[in-house]
C-alpha positions as CSV (number, residue, x, y, z in Angstrom):
1,M,22.3,-35.0,60.7
2,K,18.5,-35.3,60.3
3,I,16.3,-33.9,57.6
4,K,15.2,-30.3,58.1
5,N,13.7,-29.3,54.9
6,I,12.9,-31.1,51.4
7,S,12.5,-28.3,48.4
8,L,11.6,-28.2,44.7
9,R,13.0,-26.8,42.0
10,H,12.7,-26.8,37.9
11,I,15.6,-26.8,35.6
12,S,15.8,-26.5,31.9
13,V,18.7,-27.0,29.5
14,P,18.3,-27.3,25.8
15,L,19.7,-30.1,23.8
16,I,22.3,-30.0,21.1
17,K,19.8,-31.4,18.5
18,P,16.5,-33.4,19.2
19,F,16.5,-36.5,20.9
20,K,14.2,-38.8,19.0
21,T,13.0,-42.4,19.8
22,A,9.9,-44.7,18.6
23,L,8.2,-43.1,21.5
24,R,8.9,-39.7,21.8
25,T,11.0,-36.3,20.5
26,A,12.7,-34.2,23.0
27,T,14.1,-30.6,22.7
28,S,15.2,-30.0,26.1
29,A,15.6,-31.7,29.3
30,E,12.8,-30.4,31.6
31,D,13.5,-31.7,35.6
32,T,12.5,-31.2,39.0
33,V,15.5,-31.0,40.9
34,V,15.0,-32.2,44.9
35,I,16.9,-30.5,47.5
36,I,17.2,-32.1,51.1
37,E,18.5,-29.4,53.7
38,T,19.7,-31.0,57.1
39,D,19.8,-29.9,60.6
40,D,23.4,-29.2,60.5
41,G,23.4,-27.2,57.5
42,Q,24.1,-30.2,54.8
43,V,22.7,-30.2,51.2
44,G,21.8,-33.0,49.4
45,Y,20.6,-32.9,45.4
46,G,18.5,-35.3,43.5
47,E,16.6,-34.9,39.8
48,A,13.7,-36.7,38.1
49,P,12.9,-36.2,34.4
50,P,9.4,-36.5,33.3
51,T,9.2,-39.5,31.3
52,G,5.5,-40.2,30.9
53,V,5.8,-42.3,28.0
54,I,8.0,-45.0,30.3
55,T,7.7,-44.3,33.9
56,G,4.2,-42.7,33.4
57,D,5.7,-39.5,35.6
58,T,5.6,-35.6,34.6
59,N,6.8,-32.7,36.3
60,G,3.5,-32.2,38.1
61,S,3.3,-35.7,39.3
62,I,6.8,-35.3,40.7
63,V,6.1,-32.3,42.7
64,A,2.8,-33.5,43.9
65,A,4.5,-36.9,44.9
66,I,7.3,-35.3,46.9
67,T,5.3,-32.5,48.4
68,E,2.1,-34.0,49.6
69,N,3.2,-37.6,50.5
70,I,7.2,-38.3,50.6
71,S,8.3,-35.3,52.5
72,K,5.9,-35.5,55.3
73,L,7.5,-39.1,55.8
74,L,10.8,-37.9,55.8
75,I,11.5,-34.8,57.7
76,G,12.4,-35.5,61.1
77,E,14.5,-38.8,59.8
78,D,18.2,-39.0,60.4
79,I,20.6,-40.0,57.4
80,E,22.4,-42.4,59.2
81,N,19.6,-44.6,59.2
82,I,19.5,-45.3,55.7
83,E,17.2,-48.5,55.6
84,K,14.8,-46.7,57.4
85,I,14.7,-43.8,55.4
86,M,14.5,-46.0,52.2
87,D,11.6,-48.0,53.8
88,K,9.5,-45.2,54.0
89,L,10.2,-43.5,51.1
90,N,9.5,-46.8,49.2
91,M,6.1,-47.5,51.2
92,S,4.8,-44.4,50.8
93,M,2.8,-44.4,47.4
94,V,2.8,-46.9,44.4
95,R,4.9,-46.5,41.4
96,N,6.0,-42.3,41.2
97,S,9.5,-44.1,40.4
98,S,11.0,-40.6,39.4
99,A,10.1,-38.9,42.6
100,K,11.6,-41.6,44.7
101,A,14.8,-41.6,42.5
102,A,15.2,-37.9,42.8
103,V,14.8,-38.3,47.0
104,D,16.9,-41.5,46.9
105,M,19.7,-39.7,45.4
106,A,19.6,-36.8,47.6
107,V,19.5,-38.9,50.6
108,Y,22.5,-41.0,49.3
109,D,24.7,-37.5,48.6
110,L,23.7,-36.7,52.3
111,F,24.8,-40.3,53.2
112,G,28.0,-39.7,51.7
113,K,28.9,-36.3,53.0
114,L,27.8,-37.9,56.7
115,Y,30.6,-40.3,56.5
116,K,33.0,-38.1,54.6
117,A,33.2,-40.5,51.3
118,P,32.2,-40.6,47.6
119,V,29.1,-42.4,47.4
120,Y,30.5,-44.8,44.9
121,K,33.1,-46.0,47.5
122,L,30.5,-46.6,50.3
123,L,28.5,-48.8,47.6
124,G,31.5,-51.0,46.8
125,G,34.2,-48.8,45.3
126,Y,34.8,-51.3,42.2
127,R,36.0,-48.4,39.8
128,N,36.2,-44.7,39.9
129,T,35.9,-43.9,35.8
130,V,33.4,-45.3,33.5
131,E,32.8,-45.3,29.7
132,T,29.7,-44.3,28.4
133,D,28.1,-45.1,24.8
134,I,26.5,-42.1,23.1
135,T,22.8,-42.5,21.6
136,V,22.3,-42.0,18.0
137,S,18.6,-40.6,17.3
138,I,16.1,-42.2,15.0
139,N,16.4,-40.4,11.4
140,E,16.7,-41.2,8.0
141,P,19.8,-43.4,7.4
142,E,22.3,-40.7,6.2
143,E,21.5,-38.6,9.1
144,M,22.1,-41.1,11.6
145,R,25.6,-42.0,9.7
146,D,26.8,-38.7,9.8
147,D,25.9,-38.4,13.5
148,A,27.8,-41.7,14.2
149,L,30.7,-40.4,12.4
150,R,30.5,-37.4,14.5
151,Y,30.6,-38.9,17.8
152,V,33.2,-41.9,16.8
153,A,35.4,-38.9,15.6
154,N,35.1,-37.5,19.2
155,G,36.1,-40.7,20.7
156,F,33.3,-42.8,21.4
157,T,33.6,-46.6,20.6
158,A,30.1,-47.7,21.4
159,L,27.0,-46.2,19.8
160,K,23.4,-46.8,20.9
161,L,21.1,-46.7,17.5
162,K,17.5,-46.0,18.1
163,V,15.1,-47.9,16.1
164,G,11.7,-49.4,16.0
165,M,9.3,-47.3,13.8
166,D,10.0,-49.4,10.5
167,I,12.2,-52.3,10.7
168,Q,13.1,-52.6,7.1
169,K,14.4,-49.1,7.2
170,D,15.7,-49.8,10.7
171,I,18.3,-52.5,8.6
172,Q,18.9,-49.8,6.6
173,R,20.0,-47.3,9.3
174,V,22.0,-50.2,10.8
175,K,24.0,-51.0,7.6
176,A,24.5,-47.8,6.5
177,I,26.4,-46.9,9.9
178,R,28.2,-50.1,10.0
179,E,29.5,-49.4,6.7
180,A,30.5,-45.8,7.8
181,I,32.3,-46.4,11.1
182,G,33.6,-50.0,10.3
183,Y,33.8,-52.9,12.9
184,D,36.0,-51.6,15.8
185,I,33.1,-49.7,17.1
186,K,30.3,-51.4,19.2
187,I,26.8,-51.2,17.9
188,R,23.9,-51.5,20.4
189,I,20.2,-51.0,19.0
190,D,17.3,-49.9,20.7
191,A,13.7,-50.6,19.5
192,N,11.8,-49.0,22.4
193,Q,9.1,-51.7,22.3
194,G,8.9,-50.7,18.7
195,W,8.2,-54.1,16.9
196,Q,6.2,-57.3,17.2
197,A,8.2,-60.4,18.6
198,K,8.2,-62.3,14.9
199,E,9.3,-59.1,13.2
200,A,11.9,-58.6,15.8
201,I,13.0,-62.1,14.8
202,R,13.2,-61.6,11.0
203,G,15.1,-58.5,11.3
204,I,17.5,-59.2,13.9
205,R,18.4,-62.5,12.3
206,K,19.1,-60.3,8.7
207,L,21.3,-58.2,10.8
208,E,23.1,-61.5,12.0
209,D,23.1,-63.0,8.5
210,A,24.7,-59.6,6.7
211,G,27.5,-59.9,9.2
212,L,26.6,-56.5,11.1
213,E,27.9,-57.4,14.5
214,I,25.1,-56.1,16.5
215,E,26.4,-56.2,20.4
216,L,22.7,-56.4,22.0
217,V,19.3,-55.4,20.9
218,E,17.3,-53.3,23.7
219,Q,13.3,-53.6,24.4
220,P,12.3,-55.0,20.6
221,V,8.7,-55.7,22.2
222,K,5.9,-54.1,24.6
223,A,7.1,-53.6,27.8
224,W,4.3,-55.9,29.1
225,D,4.7,-58.7,26.5
226,L,7.5,-61.0,28.5
227,D,6.4,-63.8,26.6
228,G,7.1,-62.0,23.2
229,L,10.4,-61.0,24.8
230,K,11.3,-64.5,25.6
231,Y,10.3,-65.3,22.1
232,V,12.6,-62.9,20.8
233,T,15.3,-64.1,23.1
234,D,15.0,-67.9,22.4
235,H,15.1,-67.5,18.4
236,V,17.9,-65.1,17.7
237,E,22.0,-65.4,18.4
238,T,22.4,-61.8,19.5
239,P,21.7,-60.8,23.1
240,I,18.5,-59.3,24.0
241,M,18.4,-56.8,26.8
242,A,15.2,-56.0,28.9
243,D,14.6,-52.2,29.4
244,E,10.9,-50.6,29.7
245,S,9.9,-54.3,30.9
246,M,12.2,-54.0,34.0
247,F,11.4,-51.5,36.6
248,S,11.5,-53.3,40.1
249,P,13.5,-55.9,41.8
250,Q,10.4,-58.2,41.1
251,D,10.4,-57.3,37.7
252,A,14.0,-58.6,37.8
253,F,13.6,-61.6,39.5
254,K,10.6,-62.5,37.0
255,I,12.3,-62.0,33.5
256,L,15.6,-63.6,35.1
257,S,13.3,-66.8,36.3
258,M,11.7,-67.1,32.8
259,R,15.0,-66.3,30.8
260,A,13.2,-63.7,29.0
261,A,16.3,-61.6,28.3
262,D,19.8,-62.0,28.1
263,L,20.9,-58.8,29.8
264,I,18.9,-56.4,32.0
265,N,18.9,-52.3,31.8
266,I,18.8,-50.5,35.1
267,K,17.6,-46.9,35.4
268,L,17.4,-45.2,38.9
269,M,14.4,-43.3,37.4
270,K,12.5,-46.8,36.6
271,C,13.6,-48.6,39.9
272,G,13.3,-45.6,42.4
273,G,16.8,-45.1,43.0
274,I,20.1,-46.3,44.0
275,H,18.3,-48.4,47.2
276,N,16.5,-50.5,44.5
277,A,18.8,-50.4,41.8
278,L,21.3,-52.6,44.2
279,K,18.9,-55.5,44.8
280,I,18.4,-55.4,41.2
281,V,22.3,-55.6,40.6
282,A,22.5,-58.4,43.2
283,I,19.4,-60.6,41.6
284,A,21.0,-60.4,38.2
285,E,24.7,-61.2,39.7
286,A,23.1,-64.3,41.4
287,C,21.5,-65.2,37.9
288,G,24.9,-64.8,36.2
289,V,23.5,-62.0,34.0
290,E,25.2,-58.9,33.6
291,C,23.6,-55.4,33.7
292,M,23.8,-52.0,31.7
293,L,23.1,-48.7,33.8
294,G,21.2,-46.5,31.8
295,S,19.5,-43.0,32.2
296,M,16.7,-40.5,30.9
297,L,17.3,-37.0,29.6
298,E,18.9,-36.2,33.0
299,T,21.6,-33.2,33.7
300,K,24.6,-34.0,35.3
301,I,22.6,-34.3,38.7
302,G,21.0,-37.8,37.8
303,I,23.8,-38.9,35.8
304,T,26.1,-38.2,38.9
305,A,24.2,-40.3,41.0
306,A,24.2,-42.9,38.3
307,A,27.6,-43.0,37.8
308,H,28.3,-43.2,41.4
309,L,26.2,-46.4,41.3
310,A,28.1,-48.2,38.1
311,G,31.4,-47.4,39.7
312,A,30.6,-49.4,42.7
313,K,29.9,-52.6,41.2
314,K,31.6,-55.0,38.9
315,N,28.2,-56.5,37.5
316,I,27.3,-53.3,35.9
317,T,29.4,-53.7,32.8
318,R,27.8,-51.5,30.1
319,F,27.2,-47.9,30.4
320,D,24.7,-45.6,28.9
321,L,25.1,-42.4,31.0
322,D,25.2,-39.9,27.9
323,A,22.9,-37.1,29.0
324,P,25.6,-34.5,29.8
325,V,27.0,-35.0,26.0
326,L,23.6,-34.7,24.3
327,L,22.9,-31.1,26.3
328,A,23.8,-27.7,25.0
329,E,25.1,-26.6,28.3
330,D,25.9,-27.9,31.8
331,P,24.4,-25.9,34.8
332,V,26.1,-28.2,37.4
333,V,29.1,-27.3,39.3
334,G,31.1,-30.3,40.7
335,G,29.9,-34.0,40.1
336,V,31.0,-36.4,37.9
337,E,33.6,-35.3,35.4
338,V,32.9,-35.4,31.5
339,R,35.6,-35.9,29.2
340,G,34.4,-37.3,25.6
341,P,32.6,-41.0,26.6
342,H,34.6,-41.2,30.2
343,L,32.8,-40.3,33.1
344,I,35.4,-39.7,36.3
345,L,33.9,-39.7,39.3
346,S,35.0,-37.0,42.1
347,Q,36.7,-38.1,45.2
348,K,34.5,-35.4,47.2
349,P,32.0,-36.7,50.0
350,G,28.7,-37.8,48.6
351,L,28.2,-37.0,44.9
352,G,30.5,-34.2,45.0
353,I,27.8,-31.6,43.5
354,E,28.7,-27.9,44.6
355,R,26.0,-26.0,43.3
356,I,23.5,-26.2,40.5
357,D,22.7,-22.7,38.5
358,K,19.7,-22.1,36.2
359,L,17.3,-23.3,38.9
360,T,14.1,-21.7,38.9
361,N,11.0,-21.7,41.2
362,I,8.1,-24.2,40.9
């Protein structure tokens, strides 16, 4: 099974309501889809969302990276030589992690089809179902409270609250939601780099003193500020998770060596795909640190790939794979089955994706 052709398409899917963080506001998923065809007629699918404020990738840069660099190196390679393919992919150019991730997941899709097994079973097969949290976009406290109540009514037991624009109002947001939903629902908060280290400590301590039972705080400070991240981690009781600071296996090694965070968030679009994510999981497990598997604004293509990784590994203990729930429609036939907060992995070979509707030419 050799790679014969790599082609690209665009997909556009509206969101049910705007997705707001301290870094950006989005109203739709506008992603690049990778389609890899082999000489025996098999097809593998991957996806890359443009998240310029985090990865630096745009749709234009993703397309250029794949067409001008990556494709030329991979055409003719045999899918069974996956280590060789991934070495070429990672060495093709620096950064461009989203483009690499899209190609990576399409290759793993084909790898599963080659050996007639679901990807998660080839990677470890720890579980076939995961339960995701759901993101509450940053808005006024009353609107966030109402969103939270709706999500809880729909069966979600963990909420990820976007904060980071005004720490005093952030505390009001968290209080309003905790008072509304009670204490049986987990609350995670994500500042998306929005605080300074000392104000983060003051704010988190106020949440702790108020007894609001925050499970974790994600990326309270700037991505580059590992010393600040460690300072926060060392001075609060609430577990701190690294996200935007954590792209590569090398980042994982440095963060965990410094003890700069209690947890790490892996996203395929940051690390360049499943192959590198597996290395990060292994590093974290060796350090006794648990992982969350997160996502960007992806359709069910990217979420399916992430869910297969999540299903494979025991040390991935938290899941932030809610993008399909936030979309107004699902153009992907097959792949992971979404039942409220539960993502159920297909037992079909590869990623189990049968076809993708709404694709347009680039």
